[in-house]
Steps between C-alpha positions, in 0.01 A plus 500: 500500500598822324189480282277479803664801666469698177132411475438594865686832461292568188181434696614730786568772244141474385557313175326189388661160548633349179291224350247508776125532439299745700286304746278599785771399748754722322260796504426441870868480576565829321210667676633384836854621414362838395291533816793401724723763323238772558460406863879501543522835336231641722673370813829647384338831407347546843775477759315692775644416834270370773207462262306168513654368182852580617434334834355192330800479266739507790307232688490270195875544442575425864276191529402365157377155612283639776357758261420229248323299766292795607410576137398137450276494806350836399432358151338192644276714720396721210442201267264335751263791498 
């Protein structure tokens, strides 16, 4: 179990996993992690009160399941076009 935690911590730090080949899935996972970090940094860097992003953040934190359902329905509507 300790080896797994060490490997995960190394991945979080930006290092390569030991004895693991670079595959397309690994590259996609790293790209997704990088994008999510940048979005998180952008959200943290812009704490403007009563701006649309701040209002949306508050709504999502208050009602996460309802927000997920709305996002799903919106995604289905966009995908059908």
